[in-house]
Every structure is written in C-alpha cells, then in structure tokens.
C-alpha positions in Angstrom: -70.2 -152.0 -80.4 -72.6 -155.0 -80.2 -73.7 -156.0 -76.7 -75.7 -159.5 -76.1 -77.7 -159.6 -73.2 -79.0 -163.2 -72.0 -82.1 -163.0 -70.0 -82.6 -166.0 -67.6 -86.0 -165.8 -65.8 -85.7 -166.4 -62.2 -88.5 -168.5 -60.5 -89.5 -167.3 -57.0 -89.2 -170.3 -54.7 -91.3 -168.6 -52.2 -94.3 -169.2 -54.4 -93.6 -173.2 -54.6 -93.2 -173.1 -50.7 -96.5 -171.3 -50.3 -98.3 -173.8 -52.4 -96.7 -176.7 -50.4 -98.1 -175.3 -47.3 -101.5 -175.5 -48.7 -101.2 -179.1 -49.3 -100.1 -180.2 -45.9 -102.2 -182.5 -43.7 -102.1 -180.5 -40.5 -104.7 -183.1 -38.8 -101.6 -185.2 -38.0 -100.3 -182.3 -35.6 -101.4 -182.6 -32.1 -104.0 -179.9 -30.8 -101.9 -176.9 -29.5 -98.9 -177.9 -30.9 -97.0 -176.6 -34.0 -94.2 -177.7 -36.4 -91.8 -175.4 -38.4 -89.8 -176.5 -41.5 -87.4 -173.8 -42.6 -86.3 -173.7 -46.3 -82.8 -171.8 -46.3 -82.6 -171.3 -50.1 -79.6 -169.4 -51.5 -78.8 -167.6 -54.9 -81.4 -166.1 -57.4 -84.9 -166.6 -56.2 -84.0 -167.8 -52.9 -84.8 -166.7 -49.4 -85.5 -168.0 -46.1 -89.2 -169.3 -45.8 -90.8 -171.3 -42.8 -93.7 -173.5 -43.2 -95.5 -173.2 -39.8 -97.9 -176.0 -39.2 -100.7 -176.2 -36.5 -104.0 -178.4 -36.3 -105.8 -175.5 -38.0 -103.6 -175.3 -41.2 -100.2 -174.0 -42.5 -98.9 -170.7 -43.2 -95.5 -169.3 -44.7 -93.6 -166.9 -42.8 -90.4 -165.3 -44.2 -87.3 -164.8 -42.1 -86.7 -165.8 -38.6 -89.0 -167.6 -36.3 -88.7 -168.9 -32.6 -89.2 -172.4 -33.2 -87.4 -174.8 -35.8 -88.1 -178.5 -36.2 -86.2 -178.9 -39.4 -83.8 -176.8 -41.7 -83.4 -177.4 -45.2 -80.3 -176.1 -47.0 -80.2 -175.6 -50.7 -79.6 -173.6 -53.6 -83.0 -171.9 -54.9 -82.3 -173.1 -58.4 -81.8 -176.9 -57.2 -84.6 -176.4 -55.1 -87.0 -175.4 -58.2 -85.5 -178.1 -60.2 -86.4 -180.6 -57.5 -89.8 -179.4 -57.1 -90.6 -179.5 -60.7 -89.2 -183.2 -61.1 -91.5 -184.1 -58.3 -94.4 -182.7 -59.9 -93.6 -184.5 -63.3 -92.8 -187.7 -61.3 -89.2 -187.7 -62.4 -87.9 -187.7 -58.7 -88.2 -190.4 -55.8 -86.4 -191.1 -52.7 -83.3 -192.3 -54.5 -83.0 -188.6 -55.9 -83.4 -187.1 -52.3 -80.5 -189.5 -51.4 -78.4 -188.6 -54.2 -78.8 -184.9 -53.4 -78.0 -185.5 -49.8 -74.9 -187.5 -50.7 -73.7 -184.9 -52.9 -74.3 -182.2 -50.5 -76.7 -180.4 -52.8 -79.4 -180.8 -50.1 -78.3 -180.4 -46.4 -80.6 -180.5 -43.4 -80.5 -180.2 -39.8 -83.4 -181.6 -37.2 -85.7 -184.0 -37.4 -86.5 -185.6 -40.8 -89.6 -187.3 -39.3 -91.4 -183.9 -39.6 -91.6 -184.6 -43.5 -93.6 -187.8 -43.0 -95.9 -186.4 -40.5 -96.6 -183.3 -42.6 -97.0 -185.0 -45.9 -98.8 -188.3 -45.0 -102.0 -187.4 -46.6 -100.3 -187.0 -50.1 -98.4 -190.3 -49.9 -101.8 -192.2 -49.1 -103.7 -190.6 -51.8 -100.9 -191.1 -54.5 
C-alpha cells in the first residue's frame, strides 16, 4: 500500500494581526477612549483576535472582549491571501469591494474605525 501525504503549511493569522497592531497610529484616539476591531477568522490558522487600541498604543487580545466597534468575518486563508496581496501592492480599494460583494469579507459595525486607525500609513504611503 502506497500512501501519499500532502502537507499544506498553515500560516497563523494571529501573527499577521499582531503585526498590524504594531503599525496602528493610536494618536488619533482621544485620550481615555479605546477602539476595538475584531477579526473573526474561520478555518485553519484562524481564531478570534481583537485589536484593542488606546492612545498609549495597540494590543491584541484573543477571544471575547467587552467592547466591539467593528467585526470582520472571513476565512483565515482568504484573510492571509488578502494581507499578502496588500503587502505586495497587489490589492487596493476595489479588491475590498469585490470581497464584500462576493461575501468573502463580511463586517458589522463602524468601518470608519479603519480610517481612524490606519491614517498614518496612508499619509506615509
């Protein structure tokens, strides 16, 4: 009997989200307030990750939190592909629109939180 084993490496989405938290411009958050963005990623390498941002900086909390401003739902594999495409400059606003229309990316809450959190990166290019 011959058995073939196909090994597919699984890249943990949590690692990407932790790196995202390091790049957030928390100076846009008013003193004493916080914003929470949850990534609810299903499938291999997924999980529930919350980026909690205060003026002092951002951190990642796994699992449930008391507050949520925005929740993004996606398959972990699709999320990883999107993040790698963004890093290579292969994704843009139309990519996000396509993912939302095709229901690959679903969200609930205030999408304006993204603009607030990631302003510095857009300004710096």
